[in-house]
N, C-alpha and C positions, 0 to 999 in steps of 0.2 A: 599497330602503331598507336602511340598515345600522344596526346597534347596535354601538357601539364597546366594546372590552374595557374594562370599568370599573375593573379593578384598576390599569391603567396611569394612568388619569385620577385615580384615588384617590391613588396615590402622588405624582403631580404636585401635586395640591391639598394633600395632607398636608404636603409639604415646602416649599410655595411661600413661606411667610412667612420661612423661614430661609435662602432663597436670596440670592445677591448680585444686584446690578442686572443684570449680564450674564446670569446664570443665569435670572433672571425673564423676560428677553426670550426666551430659548430655550424656557422652559416655556410662555409665553403662545402662542408659535407652535404648539407641540404641542397645547395645549388648544383653540386656535381651529381648527386644521386638521390633526387627527391623521392623516387619510388621506394628505394631501399630504406631511407630514413623514415618514411611514413609507416613502415612495418616494424620499426625498432621500438623497444620499450625505452623508457627514460634512462634506465640503467645502461642499456646497450649503447645508446647514443653518447652517454657520458663517458663510457669506456672508450668508444671509438674516437671521441674528440679529446680525450685526456683531460676531462673536466669532471666536476662533481655534479650530482643530480640537482643540487641547489643552484648551480650556475646555469643549468639547462632551464630550470623553472624561471629564473630571472630573465634569461634570454628570450623565452617565448612571451613573457609578459611585456618585455620591452618592445616587442613587435606588435603588441596590441591584442594578444590572445589571452583568454581567461585562464587557460591551463595548457599543459602539454598535449592532452588528448585533442583539444580544439586545433592545435597547430598541426598535428599529424593527420587529422581528418582533412584539413585543407590541402595538405601536400598530396594526400591520397585521392583528392578530387580530380580525377582525370576523365577525359572523354575518349572512349575507345571507338575508333572508326576503322573501316576496312582500308586496305592499303591505297586503293584508288582515291577514295574520298579524303583519306588522311593526308595525301600529298598536297591537297588544296589548302589544308589548314596549317601545315607545319610552317613555323615562322621563318626558316631559312630560305632565302631566295636562291634559285639555281639558274645557271646560264641557259639550261635547256628548257626552262619553264615557258609555257605559252603565255601570251599577253593576258589572257583571261585568268590564268592561274596566278600570275604576278599581281594583278589587280585584286584578286581574292585574298591573297596573303597580306597585301598592304592594308586592305580594309580591316581584316581581322586583327592585325597588329595595332591599328589605330583604335579599334574598339576595346582591345585589351588594355591599352594605355589609359583610356578614359575610365574603364572599370576599376583598374588598380588605383588610380588617382582618387576616384570617388570613395573607394574603400578606406583610403588612408586619411581622408579629411576628418578633422575634429570639429564638431560644432562649436566647442568652446573657443578654438583658435579662430574660426570664421567669425564668431561674434565679436571677438576682440579686434579683429581686422576691420570689420564694418564700423565699429565705434571710433576707431582711429581715423577712418576716412570721413565719417560724418562730422566729426568735431575738428577737423583740420582746417587751418587757415588757407593753406595751399597744398594740393596733392600733386607731387611730381613723379612722373614715370621714368624709370631708368632701365635701359637694356641696350646691349651692344651685340654686333654680329647677328646671328639668327634670332636672338632674344629681342632685338630691336623691333622685329615684326610684332611680337606680342605686346611690347611696350606701346607701340603706335596704336595697336588695336584697342588697348586699354584706354589710352588717351581719347581716341575717337568715340568710345562709348561714354566715358565720364564727362566729356565736354558738353554733353547734352543735359547734364544735371545742374543743380544749383551750386555745385562745388567749383572752386577755382582750381583749375588743373593746368599742368604744363608738361611739355615733352619736346625734346630736340634730339635728332639722331647723332649729332656730332659729339664725340667724346669730350673735347675741350669745353664745349658749352654745357654739357651735362655736369662736368666737374665744377664749373662756375655756378650753375644752378644749385648744386649741392652745398656750395660754400655760402649761399644766401639763405638757405632754409634754417628754421629754428625749431625749438622744441614744440612750438604751436602748430607746426606743419606735419606732413606725413610723406614718406617716400615709399614708392612701390618699386622694388628692385628685382629684376628678372634675370636669371642666369641658369642655364641648364646644369653646368658643372658646379656653379657656385664658387668658382675659384679663378675666374678670368682676371688677369692682373689689373687691367684698367677698371673693371667693375669693382674690384676690391679697393682700389684707390678712392673711388667714389664713396664706397661704404665707409671707409676710414674718415673721410671728410664729414659725412653725415653723422657718424658716431661722435666726432669731435664737437659737433654742434648740438648734440643730444636730440637729434631728429628721430622720431619713431619710424622704424623700418618694417615694412611688410615684405618679406623675402619669399620669392617663388623660385624653387630650385628642385632638382631631382635627387640631391644628396644631402641627407640630414647632418652629416658630419663635416660639411664644407664650411669654409670661412664665412660665406654669406649666411648660411643657416645659423651658425654660432653667433653672428653679430646681430641678426634680425630680432626685432621685438616680437614679431609673430612670423613663423615659418610655415608655408604651405607647400607640400611636396607634390610635384608633377612627376608621377612614376611611369616607367616604361621598361620594355625589355629590349635587349640588343637585337639587331637584325643585320645580316650580312648585306653588303653593298649599299646600305643606307644608314646615315648617322642616326643614332638613337635620339639625338637632339631634335630630329625632324618629328618624331612621334611625341616627344615631350612638349613640342610647340603646340600641338593640338590640345594637350592637357593644360598647358599654361593658359591658352585662350579660354578653355572651359572654366578654369578657376576665375579668370577675370570676368567672364560672363556672369558667374554666380555672385561675385562681389558686387557687380553692377546692379543686378536685379535686387539683391538684398538691400543695397544702399538706397535704391529708388523706393522700395517698399517701406523702408524704415524712416525715410524722410520725405514721404509723399506730399505733404502739405507744401514743402519748399520746392520739391523737384518737379511735380506734375505741371505747374504753369510753365516752367522753363522748358521742359520736355515738349510740351504742346507748341510753344512758340518756335522752338528750333525746328520742329517737324513742319510747321506752317511755312517757315522761311525756306526750307529745303524744297517743299512741294512747289513753291512759287517759281523756283529755278527750273522746274520741269514743265512749266506751262509754255505754250507757244506764244511768241511775241504778237 
């Protein structure tokens, strides 16, 4: 039994919506039969996908690989385990799984999501996002449904800094907050699918006001990703019986953690006194009367 390197599949899924028709055919072959594609020459894959070798080269570079060989090597990077141990690692959950096996699979899927997200992060994009945050008059967090958990977590962290931050779980209030922001502010918009109707209405309002947007989503071709000033991808693999959005939530929070730490370190002279004061206030609430 084999377990496919999930970072390669995560990259394919994350970019899928933004690919051309030809590139989607190539991606589908790799998603359906990664082991077979990993053994193909560039000409063989081009023939199988009905594409040119130049299209294959552009496709792998779009995924972030230096060349076709690097792409096939990652697809070929599999872990071979015996059937008994392999059942513990295979991502699909089964109704007959023991509780221990289910926990093992869930933890492995969570770790795979974090690894794929880390692999896809661009230092240039992260740097641009941090600059937008540090220089913003107000930083507003937006997220609905499951993404509201990540938005609240981001707000809870950044409220400890010197930045002016805001968040509210209600959609109507989020829309009003978006209407009040300007080009001097910054919006952090979180959506797993990147196409939730209400979230996109908020994004449209932000765009109308020329507000810089940091978008956190799992799909690079989504409306949110296309509209964002900076897009950070939270990648994951699908899993039976559990929404893939639950795994992307872990990656969303990791991205927000990274942005928080980078913002603190890059604005330490302003943030450190505020961080210490907030910590002291919280500590006093834990003291016995």
